[in-house]
N, C-alpha and C positions, 0 to 999 in steps of 0.2 A: 883126707877120708873125703873121698864126694858121697859116699853114699851116708854119712853121718854130718854131712853138712860143716864140718870144720875139723879142726883141728883137736883129738882128745889127748887134755892133759891130765886124766884121772876118772875118779868116779866118786859118787855120793849117797846113798839113802839107794844103791842100787840101780842108780844110773847112772851115764855116762857125762862127764862134763866137758861141754867142748868151747873151745873158739872159735868165732866165725872169722873170716879171712877181716870182715869189716872195720873190727874190734882193730887192726891195725890202723884206722879214719881218726880213730879218736884220738889212739897215741898219737900219731903225726900230727892231727891239731896241736895236739897242747905240747908235743915237743917243736914244733916248728912255729906257734905262736911266741913262746918264752924264749926262743933263743933269736927270732927278728925282734925282739924287746928288747932282750937283755943281750946278746951276743951269745957265741959261742961258752963262756963260760957258765950259760945256764943248761947247758945242755944235760949234765951229770944230774942237775936239782929235777928239770924238767921229767928226767925216767924213773926215778926214786916218786914223786909226786905221779906217774902214769901209776905204777904199783901199786901206790896209796889208794889211786883211783880201785884199781881190778879189785883189790883188798876189801874193798868196801863193797862192791857188788855183789863177790860172790859169797860173799859173806850175809848178804840179802837173800839174792836166791838159795844156800844153806837150809838156811833159815823157814824160807817156804816147803824145800821138801824133807827137812827135819819134820814139820810139824804134820805133814803129808802121810809120811811114815809111819808117824806115831796113828794117826788115823784112819790106818791101812788103806792109803791113798797111793798105787804105787807111782812113780814118776821115771816117763820115760827115757826125757834126758834132761840135763842141764844146760845152758846157752848163753854165754857172753856174745855180743853184740856190740854193736857202736852206737846205738841208743843206750847200751844199760843190757838186763842179759831176760831172762826167761824162764821158769821152768814148765816143762808140758810133762802134763799128768796123762796116763792110762788110763783114766777116769777120772769124772767129773764130784763132785762130794754132794752127798745123796740127801743131806740136810744143811738147808744154812747157817747153823749153828758151823758145822764145819769149813764154810765157806769164807765166814770170818775169821773163823780161827789159822788157818791159809791164810789166807790175805791181811792177815794180821801181823802173822808172825816174820813175815819179809824184815819191814820199817820196826819191828821187836828186836830182830836182832841187832839192826843198823845200832839202836839208843841203846839198845845194852852194852852194845861195843864203846859208843861213845863215855857210859858212866865208868864202863872197866878202866879206861883211858883216862877220865878225870882225875877216878881216885887212883891211879898209879903217879901219874906224874909229879904230886908233890912231894912223894914218895920217892921218887928218883933223882929228881934235880939236883937236893939237895947233896947227892952222894956222887954224881955223876962226872968222870975226869973233864975237861975243857974240851977232850976230842973225841966226846961223846954228845956234843952239844947236837949236833948231826941227827941224832938218831934219837933226839927226845924232839926236835923240830920235825921229824916225822910222823912221831907218833901221834903229836897233837895236830898236825894235817889230817892224820887219819880220823883220829877224833871229832875234829872240826866236818868232813865229806860224811863222815857215816853218820851226825848231826843233821845234815843239812839233807842226803838221801833219804833216811827215816822220815822227817817231815816230809820233805816234797813229797815219798809216795805215799802218804797218810791224809793228803788233799780230795778230797768227796768227790771226784768227777775220773769218771773212765778215760783209759785206760788204768789208773794209776790202783793200788792196792787201797786208799779209801776208797775208791768210786766202787770196788768190788765189793766193799766192806758195806756199803749204805747200799748198795742195789740187794743185797744176800739181808739186810735189817728191811727194808722196804717189803721188800718179798711176806712179810709176817702181815701186811698190812693193805696191801694191793695185790694185782696179780704180777705175775713175772715180767710180763713183757711191757707193763706199764711203768717197771720199778725200774727196767733198762730202759726209760726212755729218758726216765727223769736221770738218769747218771749220765745215760750220754749228751744228752741238754746239758747239766755240769759239767762236764770235760770239756764241752765245746766252749761253754764259756770259761774255762780256765787258762784253755788254752790260749783264746783271745787274747786274755788278761796278760798271760806271756810273753807273750807277739808283741803286746804294744809296749811292754818294759821294756824286753828286750831290745827293741828296737829304741828305745828310748835311752837307754845304757848301751849301744852298740856292742853287745852281745851276741853274735853271727849263729856262733854251735848253738847257743840258747835259743834264738829263730827257727834255725831249723830242725831242734827237739823239740818245740811247741805244734811246729806244724805237723810231726808225724804222730802228737799227742792230737791233734785236731784231726785228721783224718782218719784217726784209728774209732778217734767221737761219732764221727758222722758214718761210718762204715758201720758202727753198731744201729749209731737212730737210725738209720735203713734198715738193717735187717730186724731191729723190732718190732719199726714200722711195718712191714712187710709181713710181719710174722704175725702181727693183728689182725689185718686184711685178711690171711687166709685163715682168720680163726684157730690158731695154735692156741692147744691150751698148755696150761701151763703144768709141765710135766717134774717141776722142784717138790717134794716135798720138805717144809718147814718142820715137822712137828718135832 
């Protein structure tokens, strides 16, 4: 579906759920890396891992969309891409607390998933037949990825959810553009730290993702500086 820029797999909160072809890059990277490391025997395990990543990402985006719907903010589409996913909203939150709630709902959904898995595993493990060990391993992996995805997105730098939360909170005590500049700078610092760590650990995909985060933070910084130079007024009410 070229018009929607992705394969439609369903809908949620009144918005189509799309998977961009670029998501295949992530799948190919994960599966290819596993096969290169462990041989063809790792193929099925890698596919399951991709499915777990897919589930964690889509739950994250559903969290954003569900909170937005509860606040009467319609979603245009929910998209999964090679770097994760995003929700495109038909309108922006009118108040700072709404932006905080919508931004926090994605990581919140991941952390709730982790708590659920951590609660279920001790109950399921003693009763699970030997052939069910693979399911328990997949469930445990889903819990770990959900925890990591939730915590990572709470880091206080743009364009992560934590950056949006920080920007909205700072907008209560300073001008919106100043808050944008602060969170863009923290985003650049986080991206630089992540790139340095990824290079040290030889994590090629992480270098790529961190580079994209850095580019997004840089674009936000330039846009905020341009708006401030133009004397753009703060149009977001935090009342």
